[in-house]
C-alpha positions in Angstrom: -17.5 -113.8 17.8 -14.8 -114.2 15.2 -14.0 -117.9 15.9 -15.9 -120.9 17.2 -19.7 -121.1 17.7 -22.1 -120.7 20.5 -24.3 -123.6 21.6 -27.9 -122.7 21.5 -29.4 -121.1 23.5 -26.4 -119.7 25.3 -26.0 -115.9 25.3 -23.4 -113.5 26.5 -23.7 -111.7 29.7 -21.9 -108.9 31.3 -20.4 -105.8 29.6 -17.3 -104.9 27.8 -15.1 -102.1 29.3 -13.1 -99.3 27.7 -10.3 -97.2 28.9 -11.5 -94.1 30.6 -11.4 -90.7 28.9 -13.6 -88.3 26.8 -11.1 -86.3 24.8 -10.6 -87.1 21.2 -8.5 -90.1 20.8 -8.5 -94.0 20.9 -9.5 -95.8 24.0 -8.9 -99.7 24.4 -11.9 -101.9 24.7 -11.4 -104.7 27.3 -13.5 -107.9 28.0 -14.6 -106.6 31.3 -17.4 -108.9 32.5 -18.5 -109.9 29.0 -18.7 -113.7 28.7 -20.6 -116.7 27.4 -20.1 -118.5 30.6 -17.8 -121.1 32.2 -18.6 -123.6 29.5 -16.5 -121.7 27.0 -12.8 -121.2 26.7 -13.0 -117.6 25.5 -10.2 -115.8 23.8 -10.8 -112.0 23.8 -9.4 -109.9 21.0 -9.7 -106.2 22.0 -10.1 -103.1 19.9 -10.7 -99.4 20.6 -13.2 -96.7 20.9 -12.2 -93.7 18.8 -13.5 -90.2 20.0 -13.2 -88.0 16.9 -12.5 -84.2 17.1 -15.7 -82.2 17.1 -15.8 -80.1 13.9 -16.5 -76.4 14.4 -15.9 -73.3 12.3 -14.4 -70.3 14.1 -15.0 -66.9 12.4 -13.2 -63.8 13.5 -15.4 -60.7 14.1 -14.7 -57.7 12.0 -13.6 -54.9 14.2 -12.8 -51.2 13.8 -10.9 -48.5 15.4 -9.9 -44.9 14.7 -6.3 -44.1 13.8 -4.4 -43.3 16.9 -6.7 -45.2 19.3 -5.9 -48.5 21.0 -6.9 -51.8 19.3 -10.3 -53.1 20.3 -10.5 -56.7 21.6 -10.2 -59.2 18.9 -13.1 -61.7 19.1 -14.5 -64.6 17.2 -17.7 -66.6 16.9 -18.4 -70.4 16.4 -20.3 -70.1 13.2 -20.6 -73.8 12.4 -20.9 -76.8 14.8 -21.2 -76.4 18.5 -19.3 -76.4 21.7 -19.7 -79.3 24.2 -20.6 -78.5 27.7 -18.7 -75.7 29.3 -15.8 -75.8 26.9 -14.3 -72.3 26.3 -11.7 -70.9 23.9 -8.3 -70.0 25.1 -5.4 -68.2 23.6 -5.6 -65.0 21.5 -6.4 -63.9 18.1 -3.7 -61.7 16.5 -3.6 -59.2 13.6 -1.2 -58.1 11.0 1.0 -55.3 12.3 0.5 -51.7 11.4 -1.1 -48.4 12.6 -1.8 -46.6 9.4 -5.3 -46.3 8.0 -6.2 -49.6 6.3 -7.4 -53.2 6.7 -5.3 -55.6 8.8 -6.0 -59.4 8.7 -7.1 -61.0 12.0 -5.3 -64.3 12.3 -6.1 -67.2 14.6 -3.0 -66.9 16.6 -3.3 -69.2 19.7 -7.1 -68.9 19.8 -8.6 -72.4 20.1 -11.2 -74.5 21.8 -8.6 -77.2 22.3 -7.5 -80.4 20.6 -10.9 -82.0 21.0 -12.2 -79.8 18.2 -11.5 -79.9 14.5 -11.4 -76.2 14.0 -11.8 -74.4 10.7 -10.8 -70.7 11.0 -12.3 -67.9 8.9 -10.4 -64.7 9.2 -11.7 -61.2 9.0 -10.0 -57.8 9.5 -9.4 -54.9 11.8 -10.1 -51.7 9.9 -8.3 -48.6 11.0 -10.4 -45.6 9.9 -9.0 -42.0 9.5 -8.9 -39.8 12.5 -11.2 -36.9 12.2 -9.4 -33.6 12.4 -10.8 -30.1 11.8 -8.3 -27.3 11.2 -9.8 -23.8 11.7 -7.7 -20.9 10.5 -7.5 -18.2 13.1 -9.4 -15.1 11.9 -8.0 -11.6 11.5 -4.5 -12.5 10.5 -2.8 -9.6 8.7 0.3 -7.5 8.3 1.2 -4.1 7.0 2.4 -3.9 3.4 6.2 -4.2 3.3 6.5 -6.1 6.6 7.4 -9.8 6.9 4.7 -12.4 7.1 4.0 -13.7 10.6 5.4 -17.2 11.2 3.5 -19.4 11.4 0.0 -18.7 10.4 -2.3 -19.4 13.3 -4.9 -22.2 13.5 -6.8 -24.4 16.0 -8.3 -27.9 15.8 -11.8 -28.9 16.6 -13.1 -29.1 20.1 -12.3 -32.5 21.7 -10.0 -33.5 18.9 -6.3 -34.5 19.1 -3.5 -36.0 17.2 -2.4 -39.5 17.7 -0.1 -39.6 20.7 3.0 -40.2 18.6 2.2 -37.5 16.0 2.9 -33.8 15.8 2.3 -31.0 13.4 5.2 -30.1 11.2 5.7 -27.2 8.8 2.9 -24.7 8.7 0.1 -23.3 6.7 1.0 -21.3 3.6 -0.8 -18.6 1.6 -1.4 -17.6 -2.0 1.7 -15.6 -3.1 1.5 -11.9 -3.3 3.0 -8.8 -1.8 0.6 -6.0 -2.7 -2.2 -4.9 -0.4 -5.2 -7.2 -0.5 -6.6 -10.5 0.8 -4.8 -13.8 0.2 -6.2 -17.3 0.9 -4.4 -19.2 3.6 -3.7 -22.7 2.3 -3.4 -26.1 4.1 -0.5 -26.9 1.8 2.7 -26.9 3.8 1.2 -28.3 7.0 2.0 -32.0 7.7 1.5 -34.4 10.6 4.7 -36.3 11.3 6.0 -39.1 13.5 9.7 -38.5 13.2 10.4 -38.9 9.5 7.1 -40.6 8.8 4.4 -38.5 7.2 1.1 -39.6 8.8 -1.0 -36.8 7.3 -3.0 -39.3 5.2 -4.2 -41.0 8.4 -6.4 -38.1 9.1 -9.7 -37.0 7.6 -9.0 -33.3 7.6 -11.8 -30.8 7.3 -10.1 -27.5 6.5 -11.9 -24.3 7.4 -9.7 -21.8 5.6 -9.4 -18.1 6.0 -7.6 -15.2 4.4 -4.5 -13.2 5.2 -4.8 -9.5 4.7 -2.0 -7.2 3.6 -3.1 -3.9 4.9 -2.1 -0.6 3.2 0.9 1.0 4.8 0.0 4.3 6.4 2.1 7.3 5.5 1.6 11.1 5.7 2.7 13.1 2.7 3.4 16.8 3.4 3.8 19.3 0.6 6.9 21.5 0.7 6.1 25.3 0.7 7.1 26.9 -2.5 7.4 30.4 -3.8 8.1 32.3 -7.0 8.1 35.8 -8.4 5.1 36.9 -10.4 5.8 36.0 -14.0 8.4 33.3 -13.3 8.0 29.6 -14.1 6.6 27.5 -11.3 9.3 25.7 -9.3 8.9 21.9 -9.1 6.3 21.0 -6.5 7.7 18.5 -4.0 6.6 16.6 -0.9 8.1 14.7 2.0 7.0 11.6 3.9 6.6 13.0 7.4 4.9 10.1 9.1 5.4 6.4 8.4 8.0 4.8 6.2 8.3 3.7 2.6 8.8 0.0 1.9 11.8 -1.3 0.0 12.6 0.7 -3.1 9.1 2.1 -3.7 9.1 5.6 -5.2 6.3 8.1 -5.7 4.7 8.6 -9.1 2.5 11.3 -10.5 2.7 15.0 -9.7 1.4 17.5 -7.2 -0.9 20.2 -8.4 -1.8 23.7 -7.3 -4.8 26.0 -7.5 -4.6 27.8 -10.8 -3.6 31.4 -10.9 -0.7 33.7 -11.8 -1.5 36.8 -9.8 0.3 37.6 -6.6 -1.1 35.5 -3.7 -1.1 32.1 -2.1 -2.2 29.0 -4.0 -3.0 25.7 -2.3 -0.7 22.8 -3.2 -2.9 19.6 -3.5 -2.0 16.0 -3.9 -3.0 15.8 -7.6 -1.8 12.4 -9.0 1.2 12.3 -6.6 1.2 8.9 -4.8 3.3 6.0 -3.7 0.6 3.7 -5.0 -2.3 1.6 -3.9 -0.3 -0.2 -1.3 -0.3 2.9 0.9 -3.0 4.6 2.9 -1.9 8.2 2.3 -2.8 11.2 4.3 -1.9 14.4 2.5 -1.0 17.6 4.2 -1.0 20.5 1.8 0.9 23.7 1.8 1.0 26.6 -0.7 2.8 28.2 -3.5 3.3 31.9 -2.8 3.6 34.3 -5.8 5.4 37.4 -4.7 5.4 40.8 -6.4 7.8 41.3 -9.3 10.2 44.2 -8.7 10.6 46.6 -11.5 12.6 49.8 -11.4 11.9 52.6 -13.9 14.0 55.7 -14.3 12.7 58.9 -15.9 14.6 60.3 -18.8 15.9 63.9 -18.3 14.0 66.3 -20.4 14.3 70.0 -21.4 12.7 72.7 -23.4 13.2 76.3 -24.3 11.4 78.8 -22.3 8.0 79.4 -23.8 7.9 76.1 -25.7 5.5 73.2 -25.2 6.6 70.4 -22.8 8.1 67.4 -24.6 6.6 64.0 -23.7 8.0 62.7 -20.5 9.6 59.3 -21.0 11.2 56.6 -18.9 13.0 53.4 -19.2 13.1 50.1 -17.2 16.5 50.0 -15.5 16.0 46.9 -13.4 13.7 44.0 -13.8 11.3 43.3 -16.6 7.6 43.0 -17.3 5.9 39.6 -17.4 3.6 38.3 -20.0 2.1 41.1 -22.0 1.7 43.5 -19.1 2.0 47.2 -19.7 2.3 50.4 -17.7 -0.7 52.6 -17.1 -0.7 56.4 -16.3 2.1 58.8 -17.0 5.0 60.8 -15.4 4.4 64.3 -14.2 6.7 67.2 -13.4 6.6 69.9 -10.9 4.7 72.9 -12.2 6.5 76.0 -13.5 7.3 77.7 -16.8 10.2 79.9 -15.8 13.7 79.1 -16.8 14.7 76.6 -14.1 14.9 72.9 -13.3 11.8 71.0 -12.2 11.6 67.4 -10.7 10.1 64.8 -13.0 7.9 62.7 -10.7 6.2 59.3 -11.0 2.8 60.9 -11.4 0.2 58.3 -12.2 2.6 55.9 -13.8 1.8 52.5 -12.4 1.8 48.7 -12.9 -0.7 46.2 -11.6 -0.6 45.0 -8.0 1.5 42.1 -9.2 4.5 44.4 -9.2 6.6 46.4 -6.8 7.4 49.5 -8.8 10.4 51.4 -7.8 10.9 54.9 -9.4 14.1 56.8 -10.2 13.4 60.5 -11.0 15.1 63.0 -13.3 15.0 66.7 -14.0 13.1 68.8 -16.5 15.0 71.8 -17.5 13.5 75.0 -19.0 16.2 76.9 -20.9 16.2 80.6 -21.7 14.7 81.4 -25.1 17.0 83.0 -27.6 15.4 86.1 -29.2 15.6 85.6 -32.9 13.0 88.2 -33.9 14.3 91.5 -35.5 13.1 94.7 -34.0 13.1 97.9 -35.9 13.0 101.1 -33.8 11.4 104.2 -35.3 12.0 107.6 -33.9 13.1 111.2 -34.8 16.3 111.4 -36.5 17.6 114.1 -34.1 16.7 115.6 -30.8 18.1 118.0 -28.3 19.7 116.3 -25.3 17.1 117.6 -23.0 14.1 116.7 -25.3 11.7 113.9 -24.5 11.8 111.3 -27.2 9.4 108.4 -27.9 10.6 105.3 -29.8 8.3 103.0 -31.7 9.5 99.3 -32.0 8.2 97.0 -34.7 8.7 93.3 -34.3 9.6 92.1 -37.8 8.9 88.5 -37.1 5.4 89.1 -36.1 5.8 87.3 -32.8 4.8 88.9 -29.5 7.6 90.4 -27.5 8.1 88.8 -24.1 8.4 91.4 -21.4 10.7 90.9 -18.4 12.0 87.6 -19.7 15.3 86.6 -18.1 18.1 88.5 -19.9 15.6 91.0 -21.6 16.8 94.6 -22.0 15.8 96.8 -19.1 17.7 100.0 -20.0 19.0 101.9 -23.0 22.3 103.7 -23.5 22.5 106.6 -25.8 25.6 107.5 -27.8 26.7 110.4 -30.0 29.1 108.8 -32.3 31.1 106.6 -30.0 30.6 108.9 -27.1 28.2 107.4 -24.5 25.9 110.2 -23.5 24.0 108.3 -20.7 21.8 105.4 -19.7 18.1 105.6 -18.9 15.5 102.9 -18.0 13.9 101.3 -21.0 10.2 100.7 -20.8 8.2 98.9 -23.5 4.5 99.7 -23.8 2.1 98.9 -26.5 0.1 96.1 -28.1 1.3 92.5 -28.7 3.2 92.3 -25.4 3.3 89.1 -23.4 
């Protein structure tokens, strides 16, 4: 009562009324049946019932997903205050846009329990975690030295794994630089995961199981060329050809072939020695041989002569074609056909020889025995006179003391007698006595 007074012991009866409604707001209070009775002239001044908003705190739940997956449902909890009856939230929480790995704020959006609540919103975040990806380099990748690298290097990803639906691999694996035979690590560098022009590689947690790339030696067959020379000559250059496989680029052989030592006539194996195209090649060597053939030499006997009855001169010869090698010398000697009479005799090779390293050709000559000129003085002793019919014996004395050669070619075989200048006759002339040959 704000004006007037109540007579004792009167008391009010009945009840005030308010406008219907339970939502937050102001509701008018009316007199309803509330009164002090008919004895009072009542003036009613109304007011209102205020229903205040119910204070609650809504806290977003932290949620997570893997890069490339769909967003999980965004949810929240009432972490302070409580909800009346069966009231439920409506609307949706939202998050900051983005699909890269990171944290994205979850905002209230339209999420609310309605206007009857005084809501305080506590945000959290959606965390996008990297997508697990295992890259396994394919084993056994290789090439032959000198060939081009395969493109690209092979790899696979882990069982059950995949890229995000909008991503794709770009580029390729690379390897440690090098062109010589050996093993080279295959590197992840060069491989990217792209969405158009956007590089999304960082959105993956990559486990890289690397491997190696082998450059195998290039197989070739080297075949020695057969060679020959004449005994005593300088060795020709030893050469070889590539008879199987090919040489890469501008590679050239180094080193030299070698042969079995020896200078005598025969065949000497040609071996690889230090001859090689290098460590980038798997070389198979097929040898051959250096053949040393006999050295041809022609000797020609020098013509020789002597006077009948004299000792033979030394038989000599000269090299008329070819030459001797090293310090080689002849062995043996020439010989002539037997005979001591005035005549010509063939000079033959006899035992004259060279070693088996030579082919000895022989040109003969003649050995001539010439008639001996008698230079001894002979004094004939006999009677100073005889009758024509008498038998006469002459005694010959060789003044030079040398023996007289009987029946030598051109020797006297008869004697002619003269008286003055008158030939008296010719008779056989026979020499008898000591010191005859």
